Structures are given as C-alpha cells and as structure tokens.
C-alpha atoms as one frame of an Amber mdcrd trajectory, in Angstrom:
protein
  -7.517  34.211 -17.372  -5.944  30.934 -15.968  -8.358  27.754 -16.563  -7.188
  25.267 -13.901  -7.117  21.700 -14.334 -10.473  19.526 -12.853  -8.601  15.996
 -14.115  -7.040  14.172 -11.537  -2.647  14.466 -11.444  -1.224  12.040 -13.939
   1.124   9.983 -12.284   4.630   8.867 -14.179   5.368   5.427 -14.374   7.839
   3.613 -12.886   8.073   5.521  -9.636   8.734   5.360  -5.654   4.983   4.802
  -4.628   3.655   4.927  -0.969   0.996   2.230   0.259  -1.432   2.115   3.031
  -2.397  -0.851   4.554  -5.090  -0.646   8.014  -5.420  -4.097   9.151  -6.105
  -5.933  12.307  -2.748  -5.895  14.614  -1.034  -9.109  14.385   2.079 -10.089
  14.707   2.674 -11.539  10.958   0.909  -8.553   9.716   4.120  -7.108   7.907
   4.698 -10.406   6.937   1.982 -10.834   4.991   1.928  -7.453   3.216   5.172
  -7.759   3.128   4.740 -10.989   0.795   2.154  -9.562  -0.880   4.156  -6.858
  -1.914   6.654  -8.326  -3.085   4.395 -10.166  -5.746   4.513  -6.946  -7.441
   7.786  -5.073  -6.838  10.946  -7.873  -5.828  12.664  -5.010  -4.290  10.058
  -4.635  -0.801  11.691  -5.560   2.233  11.012  -5.321   5.614  13.111  -1.900
   5.770  10.806   0.007   3.276   7.728  -0.349   5.568   6.421   1.772   8.698
   4.311   0.433  11.426   1.670   2.158  13.819  -0.793   1.264  15.860  -3.937
   2.335  16.602  -4.093   3.757  20.241  -5.742   0.893  21.754  -3.858  -1.388
  19.530  -6.292  -3.405  17.608  -5.430  -2.164  14.721  -2.274  -1.429  12.267
  -1.158   0.989   9.700   1.379  -0.576   7.476   2.946   1.794   5.086   5.490
   0.504   2.238   7.261   2.474  -0.187   7.504   0.238  -3.609   7.910   0.431
  -7.496   4.962   1.483  -9.005   5.124   0.109 -12.848   1.378   1.464 -13.467
  -2.264   1.606 -13.117  -3.060  -2.127 -13.716  -0.148  -2.969 -11.024  -1.894
  -0.958  -8.781  -5.577  -2.365  -8.997  -4.541  -6.121  -8.845  -2.291  -4.897
  -5.949  -4.910  -2.885  -3.694  -7.598  -5.652  -4.800  -5.529  -8.721  -3.792
  -4.878  -6.703  -0.444  -8.610  -5.811  -0.068  -9.491  -9.937  -0.515  -7.905
 -10.727   3.269 -10.564 -10.724   5.686  -7.453  -8.823   8.533  -7.514  -5.739
   5.657  -9.852  -2.838   6.542  -8.935  -0.548   4.237  -6.058   0.151   1.284
  -4.747   3.574   0.448
C-alpha cells in the first residue's frame, strides 16, 4: 500500500514563479507592481505582466512571472505588496 504525503509540495529555488495581485484599477497599477517586484527580481519588466480587469472595471488582476530565490523573498514580497491600500489580495 502506497502512503501519500500530506505535506505541501516542495518548490525548488530558484525558479520561475507567478504572482497575482488583485487591486483597485488604476492607470499606474502595473507600473507600481513592477517597481515593487523589481526590488526582489531585477529582471521583472512589463513584458512579463498579464492584466485582467474585473467585469465592471473596478479591480484588476495583475499576474507577473519572476524569479523566486527562496521562501524569505516570497514572504517579504507578499508582505510589502499587502501594505498598500490599493491591494486587496496577493496570490
């Protein structure tokens, strides 16, 4: 009988990692998110960004691919993004 592991999957760093930010729609949203993420990965640029506005246009989901180097980097990045009042969720 095979015993399945119940622990979370292990991420091997460094790796390409997507982060999604759901925030109030604003013309400068992508630039702000890219600027924050560049503090953690200098290779982040607007060509690595996908935007998806909500049906009514009040919110925008911004997904960015970046190079994750470890758990401390991810935790710091999530925490910094969450400090901004325009951000509703970071996934």
